[in-house]
C-alpha positions in Angstrom: 93.5 107.4 94.9 95.9 110.3 94.6 98.1 111.6 97.4 98.9 115.2 98.4 101.4 117.0 96.2 105.0 116.8 97.6 105.7 119.8 99.8 102.1 120.9 100.1 101.0 118.8 103.1 99.9 120.9 106.1 102.6 121.1 108.8 100.2 121.5 111.7 96.6 120.4 112.3 94.0 123.1 111.5 92.1 124.6 114.4 88.8 123.3 112.9 90.0 119.8 113.6 89.4 120.2 117.3 86.0 120.3 119.0 85.1 123.0 121.5 85.0 121.2 124.9 83.5 123.2 127.7 86.1 124.0 130.4 89.0 123.5 127.9 88.5 126.5 125.6 92.1 127.6 125.9 93.6 124.2 124.9 95.5 124.1 121.6 97.4 121.5 119.7 101.0 121.0 120.7 101.3 124.3 122.6 99.3 123.3 125.7 96.7 125.3 127.4 99.1 127.0 129.8 99.0 126.3 133.5 95.7 125.6 135.1 95.4 127.2 138.5 93.9 124.8 141.1 90.4 125.6 142.3 89.9 127.6 145.5 89.7 125.3 148.5 86.1 124.8 149.8 87.5 124.9 153.4 90.0 127.4 154.8 93.6 126.3 154.3 95.3 125.3 157.6 97.6 127.8 159.0 101.3 126.8 159.3 102.3 125.6 162.7 105.6 125.9 164.4 107.7 122.7 164.1 109.8 121.3 166.9 113.3 122.7 167.2 115.4 120.5 169.4 118.7 120.2 167.5 121.9 118.7 168.8 124.4 121.4 168.4 127.4 119.3 169.4 129.7 118.3 166.6 133.2 116.9 167.3 136.3 118.6 165.8 138.4 116.6 163.4 141.7 115.3 164.6 145.1 116.4 163.2 145.6 112.9 161.8 142.2 113.1 160.0 143.1 116.5 158.6 146.5 115.3 157.3 145.0 112.1 155.8 142.4 114.2 153.9 145.2 116.6 152.7 147.4 113.7 151.4 144.4 112.2 149.6 143.7 115.6 148.0 147.4 116.0 146.8 147.5 112.4 145.5 144.5 113.0 143.3 146.2 115.9 141.5 148.6 114.7 138.7 150.7 117.8 139.0 151.0 118.0 142.8 153.8 116.7 144.9 152.6 115.1 148.1 155.6 116.5 150.1 153.7 119.5 151.7 150.7 117.3 152.6 152.9 114.6 154.2 155.7 116.6 155.7 154.2 120.0 156.3 154.0 121.0 160.0 150.4 121.8 161.1 150.5 124.8 163.4 146.9 125.5 164.0 143.4 124.1 163.3 140.4 126.4 163.6 136.7 125.4 163.3 134.6 127.7 161.0 131.5 125.5 160.9 128.5 126.9 159.1 124.8 126.1 158.5 122.8 125.2 155.4 119.0 125.8 155.5 117.1 124.0 152.8 113.4 124.5 152.0 111.5 122.1 149.7 108.0 122.7 148.4 106.4 119.8 146.6 103.8 121.0 144.1 101.4 119.6 141.6 100.6 121.5 138.4 98.3 120.6 135.5 98.2 121.7 131.9 96.3 120.4 128.8 96.8 120.1 125.1 95.1 118.5 122.1 96.8 115.3 121.1 96.2 112.6 118.5 97.2 109.1 117.5 96.3 106.7 114.6 92.8 105.5 114.8 92.7 101.7 115.4 89.1 101.3 116.6 89.8 102.8 120.0 86.7 103.8 122.0 85.2 107.2 120.9 83.4 109.0 123.8 83.1 112.6 122.8 79.7 114.2 123.6 78.5 111.2 125.6 78.6 113.3 128.7 80.4 116.5 129.8 84.2 116.1 130.3 85.4 116.4 133.9 87.4 119.5 134.8 91.2 119.3 134.8 91.4 119.2 138.6 88.5 116.7 138.9 90.5 113.9 137.3 92.2 111.6 139.7 96.0 111.1 139.4 98.3 108.8 141.3 100.5 111.1 143.5 104.1 109.8 143.6 106.3 109.7 146.6 106.6 113.2 148.1 109.6 115.4 147.1 110.3 113.4 144.0 109.8 114.9 140.5 107.4 113.0 138.3 105.0 113.4 135.3 101.8 111.6 134.3 99.8 112.0 131.1 96.1 111.2 131.3 93.6 111.2 128.4 90.7 113.3 129.4 87.5 111.3 129.4 84.7 112.2 127.0 87.0 114.2 124.6 87.9 111.5 122.1 86.7 111.8 118.5 87.8 110.6 115.0 89.0 113.0 112.4 90.6 112.6 108.9 94.4 112.7 109.1 95.5 116.3 108.4 99.0 115.3 107.3 98.0 113.1 104.3 94.5 114.6 103.9 92.9 111.3 104.7 94.8 109.4 101.9 96.9 107.2 104.2 100.0 107.9 102.0 102.4 110.8 101.4 104.4 111.6 98.3 108.0 110.5 98.4 110.3 113.5 98.9 113.3 111.7 97.4 111.7 111.3 93.9 109.0 114.1 94.2 106.3 111.4 93.9 107.5 110.1 90.5 108.7 106.7 91.7 111.9 107.0 89.7 115.0 109.2 89.4 117.4 110.1 86.7 120.0 107.3 86.4 123.2 108.5 87.9 125.4 106.3 85.7 124.2 107.5 82.3 122.8 110.8 83.5 119.5 110.0 81.9 120.7 109.3 78.4 120.3 105.6 78.5 123.8 105.1 77.1 127.4 104.8 78.4 130.3 106.8 77.1 131.1 104.0 74.6 127.5 104.4 73.2 126.6 101.0 74.7 123.2 100.7 76.4 123.4 101.6 80.1 123.2 98.3 82.1 122.4 100.1 85.3 119.0 101.4 84.1 118.6 99.0 81.1 118.7 101.9 78.8 115.6 103.6 80.4 117.6 106.6 81.6 115.8 106.4 84.9 116.0 104.1 87.9 113.4 103.1 90.5 113.5 105.2 93.7 114.9 103.1 96.5 113.3 105.2 99.2 109.7 104.4 98.1 110.5 101.2 96.1 109.2 102.9 92.9 105.7 103.5 94.3 106.1 107.3 94.4 104.5 107.5 97.8 105.1 106.2 101.3 102.8 105.3 104.2 101.8 108.4 106.2 103.9 108.3 109.3 101.3 110.3 111.3 98.3 108.0 110.8 100.4 105.0 109.8 98.3 104.5 106.8 95.0 104.4 108.7 93.7 107.6 107.2 92.1 108.7 110.4 93.2 110.0 113.8 91.8 109.7 117.2 91.8 113.2 118.6 91.6 113.8 122.3 92.7 116.2 125.1 95.8 115.1 127.1 96.1 116.2 130.7 99.7 116.6 131.8 100.1 116.3 135.6 103.5 117.4 136.8 104.9 117.0 140.3 107.9 119.2 141.1 110.1 119.5 144.1 111.0 123.1 144.3 114.2 123.4 146.4 116.2 126.3 147.6 119.3 126.4 149.8 120.8 129.1 152.0 124.3 128.8 153.4 125.5 131.1 156.2 128.6 133.0 155.2 131.5 132.0 157.4 134.6 134.1 158.2 137.2 131.5 157.5 137.7 132.4 153.8 136.1 129.3 152.1 133.8 130.3 149.3 130.1 129.5 149.7 129.9 127.7 146.3 132.2 124.9 147.7 129.4 123.8 150.0 127.1 122.7 147.2 129.4 119.6 146.7 129.2 118.3 150.3 126.7 117.2 152.9 126.5 118.2 156.5 125.2 116.8 159.7 121.4 117.1 159.9 120.5 119.0 163.0 116.8 119.7 162.3 114.1 118.4 160.0 110.3 119.1 159.8 107.8 118.2 157.1 104.2 119.5 157.0 101.5 120.5 154.6 102.3 124.1 155.3 105.4 125.1 157.2 106.0 127.8 159.7 109.4 129.5 159.6 112.1 128.2 162.0 112.1 130.1 165.3 114.6 130.3 168.1 117.6 129.4 166.0 121.0 130.5 167.5 122.1 132.0 164.2 119.7 134.8 163.2 120.7 134.5 159.5 119.1 131.1 159.4 115.9 132.3 161.0 115.7 135.2 158.6 116.4 133.0 155.6 113.7 130.6 156.7 111.1 133.4 157.2 111.9 134.8 153.7 111.9 131.5 151.8 108.8 130.1 153.4 106.9 133.3 152.6 108.2 133.4 149.1 107.4 129.7 148.3 103.9 129.8 149.7 103.1 133.0 147.8 104.8 132.0 144.5 103.6 128.4 144.1 100.1 128.6 145.4 99.2 130.8 142.5 100.0 128.3 139.7 100.0 124.9 141.5 98.8 123.0 144.4 101.1 122.7 147.3 101.1 119.1 148.6 103.9 119.2 151.2 106.7 121.3 152.5 109.9 120.2 154.2 112.8 122.2 155.7 116.1 121.0 157.1 119.1 122.5 158.8 122.6 121.0 158.4 125.7 121.9 160.2 128.6 121.7 157.8 131.9 121.1 159.4 134.7 123.4 158.2 138.2 123.3 159.6 140.8 125.9 158.6 144.3 124.3 158.8 147.5 126.4 158.9 150.7 124.6 158.2 154.4 125.4 157.6 156.4 124.2 154.6 160.0 125.2 153.7 159.8 128.3 156.0 156.5 129.6 154.6 153.0 129.4 156.0 150.1 128.0 154.0 146.4 127.3 154.6 143.9 124.6 153.5 140.3 123.8 154.4 138.7 120.4 155.3 134.9 120.6 155.0 131.8 118.5 154.8 131.0 115.0 155.8 133.1 113.9 152.8 136.2 115.6 154.2 136.7 117.5 151.0 139.8 119.7 150.8 140.3 123.2 149.3 143.9 124.4 149.0 144.2 127.3 146.5 147.9 128.1 147.5 149.3 124.5 147.4 153.1 125.1 147.4 154.3 122.2 145.3 152.8 122.1 141.8 154.3 121.7 138.4 153.1 122.1 134.8 152.5 118.8 133.0 152.3 118.4 129.3 151.6 115.4 127.1 154.0 115.0 124.3 
């Protein structure tokens, strides 16, 4: 039995290879069928309800010793920083510039389909036995809320057997190394069969050619797609994806520390609420947080309900401690910040640095 000519094997399965399954008409091979919007609920969606807002606003200020200890640790971690200013600088003032971080998480489930295939090894074939269930009718095991996950499910009643499109049902493919010949020109004698001294080439025994090592002289290799089985089991694969869509809003503070620094630290959780559908935070002392909550809740519910199913929402408010420390060193005034539960330090104008180089 001959094999397809080298270089002429199809690179993608033909469209005729796939059956037309009702409800999955837009499904294609490898490219997916796009997102599949969830069906309209048979009962009205519950309206978001206001969550409890009973935060504890009290947060203790850090002590001067704690601020200095954090500063010394910061300076010690820098190879080019002297610890002198951190250890011996005179702290003249400590001002709190605490800020808030509002975080909204919307946990969604989305579904998409694509035609898939695998070598046929006598697996059950169930196409046309009965109608295939719709993409959103298939049960999937929902993971823990607010954790990304993916599950692939073979759609029932879509499996059928087709000849392998890669090897045209032959089970083998021509070897690309020798173009299907099984041998190559001997590299020692360059195909002449003789050495420079007119002696017979011992490498190829005077044949001028040597067996191809890649295919062991057969001229073809087992088809990697069907693994020599000649047939493929073709079916629709349902991809179920759970995504935790998360957005943060940090209130600008007037102390001078840039907002991007807060992405690296945690704060003290003051409020947390989780429901199927959330209501924006109300009655918060800082209006910027309430405004951000109203905007993000509205945007999330509008954006994700069109392409996915919202399973749960959660929002939190953290109070991130920020202390602006002013200190004197060698007659000049400098500033550093201590922020977050981790007591991170930001000191852009550290006064005792040097340039280090490795010889």
